C-alpha positions as CSV (number, residue, x, y, z in Angstrom):
1,M,-63.2,131.0,-53.2
2,D,-65.9,133.4,-52.1
3,K,-65.9,136.5,-54.3
4,A,-68.0,138.6,-51.9
5,P,-65.0,140.2,-50.1
6,L,-63.6,141.0,-53.5
7,K,-66.7,142.9,-54.4
8,E,-66.9,144.7,-51.1
9,T,-63.3,145.9,-51.5
10,L,-64.0,147.0,-55.0
11,V,-67.0,149.0,-53.9
12,K,-64.8,150.6,-51.1
13,L,-62.1,151.5,-53.6
14,Q,-64.7,152.9,-56.0
15,D,-66.0,155.1,-53.1
16,E,-62.5,156.3,-52.3
17,L,-61.8,157.1,-55.9
18,K,-64.9,159.3,-56.0
19,S,-63.8,161.3,-52.9
20,V,-60.2,161.9,-54.2
21,Q,-59.3,165.4,-55.2
22,P,-56.7,164.9,-58.0
23,A,-53.6,167.1,-57.9
24,D,-53.2,167.2,-61.7
25,A,-54.5,166.0,-65.1
26,P,-52.6,162.7,-65.0
27,S,-54.0,161.9,-61.5
28,Q,-57.5,162.6,-62.8
29,E,-56.8,160.3,-65.7
30,A,-55.6,157.5,-63.4
31,I,-58.7,157.9,-61.2
32,N,-61.0,157.9,-64.2
33,K,-59.4,154.8,-65.8
34,L,-59.4,152.7,-62.6
35,G,-62.9,153.9,-61.7
36,G,-64.2,152.9,-65.2
37,D,-62.5,149.5,-65.0
38,I,-64.1,148.8,-61.6
39,H,-67.5,149.9,-62.9
40,I,-67.2,147.5,-65.8
41,Y,-66.2,144.7,-63.5
42,L,-69.0,145.3,-61.1
43,Q,-71.6,145.5,-63.9
44,H,-70.6,141.9,-64.9
45,Y,-69.9,140.7,-61.4
46,D,-73.0,138.5,-60.9
47,K,-72.6,136.9,-64.4
48,G,-69.0,136.1,-63.8
49,G,-67.9,138.8,-66.3
50,P,-66.9,138.6,-69.9
51,P,-63.9,136.4,-70.7
52,G,-60.7,138.0,-69.4
53,V,-62.4,140.5,-67.1
54,H,-60.5,139.3,-64.0
55,F,-57.2,139.5,-65.8
56,S,-58.0,143.0,-67.2
57,L,-59.0,144.2,-63.7
58,K,-55.8,142.8,-62.1
59,E,-53.7,144.4,-64.8
60,S,-55.5,147.7,-64.3
61,L,-55.0,147.5,-60.5
62,E,-51.3,146.7,-60.9
63,E,-50.8,149.6,-63.3
64,S,-52.7,152.0,-61.0
65,L,-50.9,151.0,-57.8
66,E,-47.8,153.1,-58.7
67,D,-50.0,156.2,-59.3
68,F,-51.5,156.1,-55.8
69,E,-48.7,154.7,-53.5
70,S,-47.2,158.0,-52.5
71,T,-50.2,160.3,-52.7
72,H,-53.2,158.2,-51.5
73,P,-52.2,155.4,-49.1
74,V,-55.7,154.3,-48.4
75,I,-56.4,153.7,-52.1
76,A,-53.0,152.0,-52.5
77,D,-53.8,149.7,-49.6
78,L,-57.2,148.7,-51.2
79,I,-55.5,148.1,-54.5
80,T,-52.9,145.9,-52.9
81,R,-55.6,143.9,-51.1
82,L,-57.5,143.4,-54.4
83,I,-54.4,142.3,-56.3
84,Q,-53.8,139.8,-53.5
85,A,-57.4,138.6,-53.6
86,L,-57.3,138.0,-57.3
87,S,-53.9,136.2,-56.9
88,D,-55.5,134.0,-54.2
89,M,-58.3,133.2,-56.7
90,G,-55.6,132.0,-59.2
91,I,-55.9,135.1,-61.4
């Protein structure tokens, strides 16, 4: 499966996370954690990533989805699309 759409969606999500104004400290922590996980994934993207990076990313996305569903629907939609893309890749 072509991973280019996955990368494009990750970059979009990363941009959205940078533009979010967190309501509180836990929201800021969720933004920072997910943003950091995406950054690590994108750093290793062309090399295929270290072992388990796909699983770590999917786990991070799944954990973050709940944090953004009610407050940031655009981010929640991007996360949902990424989770589906990883599932489609067998991850």
